[in-house]
C-alpha positions in Angstrom: -23.3 9.3 25.4 -19.7 10.2 24.3 -19.3 11.9 21.0 -17.6 9.8 18.3 -14.3 11.2 17.1 -13.3 10.5 13.5 -9.8 9.1 13.4 -8.0 9.4 10.0 -5.2 7.5 8.5 -2.3 9.8 7.5 0.0 8.8 4.6 3.4 10.0 3.4 4.7 8.2 0.3 5.5 8.1 -3.4 2.7 9.0 -5.9 2.0 5.4 -6.8 1.5 4.3 -3.2 -0.6 7.3 -2.3 -2.8 6.9 -5.3 -3.4 3.2 -4.3 -4.5 4.3 -0.8 -6.6 7.1 -2.1 -8.5 4.7 -4.4 -9.1 2.7 -1.2 -10.8 5.7 0.3 -8.4 7.1 2.9 -8.2 10.6 1.4 -9.6 13.5 3.5 -9.4 17.3 3.3 -10.3 19.7 6.0 -11.2 23.3 5.2 -10.6 25.7 8.1 -12.4 29.0 8.2 -11.9 32.0 8.1 -9.0 31.8 5.7 -10.3 28.6 4.0 -7.1 26.8 4.7 -7.1 23.3 3.2 -5.3 20.5 5.0 -5.0 17.0 3.8 -4.1 13.7 5.5 -1.7 12.7 2.6 1.6 14.0 1.4 3.1 12.9 -1.9 6.9 12.7 -2.1 9.1 12.5 -5.2 12.9 12.4 -5.7 13.1 16.2 -5.6 11.1 16.7 -2.4 13.5 18.1 0.3 13.9 16.1 3.5 12.8 19.1 5.6 9.4 19.2 3.7 8.9 15.5 4.4 9.8 16.1 8.1 7.3 19.0 8.3 4.6 16.9 6.8 5.4 14.1 9.2 5.4 16.4 12.3 2.1 18.0 11.1 0.4 14.6 10.8 1.6 13.3 14.2 0.4 16.5 15.9 -3.1 16.3 14.5 -5.7 15.1 16.9 -7.9 13.6 14.2 -5.1 11.3 12.9 -4.8 7.9 14.6 -2.4 6.1 12.3 0.4 7.5 10.1 1.6 5.3 7.3 5.0 6.1 5.7 6.5 4.2 2.9 9.9 2.6 3.7 11.9 4.5 1.0 10.5 7.9 2.3 11.1 6.8 5.9 14.7 6.2 5.2 15.0 9.9 4.1 13.9 11.1 7.5 15.2 8.2 9.6 16.7 10.5 12.2 13.3 12.2 12.8 11.6 8.8 13.2 14.3 7.6 15.6 13.9 10.7 17.8 10.1 10.0 17.9 10.7 6.4 18.8 13.1 7.3 21.6 10.4 9.6 23.0 8.2 6.6 23.6 5.3 8.5 22.0 2.8 5.8 20.9 -0.1 7.8 19.5 -0.7 8.2 16.7 0.7 4.9 15.6 3.4 5.2 13.0 3.9 2.3 10.6 6.4 1.9 7.9 5.0 0.1 4.8 6.6 -1.1 1.6 6.0 1.3 -1.3 4.7 0.4 -4.8 8.3 1.1 -6.0 10.0 -0.9 -3.2 11.2 -4.4 -4.1 9.5 -6.8 -1.6 12.0 -9.0 0.2 10.6 -11.1 3.0 13.0 -13.0 5.3 11.8 -15.2 8.1 13.2 -13.8 11.4 13.5 -15.5 14.7 10.4 -13.6 15.9 8.5 -15.0 13.0 9.6 -18.5 13.9 8.6 -18.0 17.6 5.1 -16.7 16.5 4.7 -19.7 14.3 5.6 -22.1 17.1 3.2 -20.3 19.5 0.4 -20.5 16.9 1.0 -24.1 16.1 -1.3 -26.5 18.0 -0.1 -29.9 19.0 -1.3 -32.6 16.5 -3.8 -35.1 17.7 -2.5 -38.7 17.8 
């Protein structure tokens, strides 16, 4: 029987968003011998965090074989948009990278044409 492989959720975002996900149980740290190096699946970003550090954290998460999904808050994603665009053009699909609203991000939902199409597909004809 095949061995089960633990797939983690990686997260890059502001402190409030990260804390919310940590309370939900996604936090994980790995200690690698012999130097006892500690790696985490989360990276907290603030206003002073340089873009190159965010990019390094992103690249590290997407290269890890134990990470299946990388969540990145929208405000942080905007700071490394060029790196995300390069990855998207490479057609790399694993791990999955999802942009999510942050706890600090104002939520604005607009109905797109795609939303309308999905609603039309999901709507069953009414019985007469």
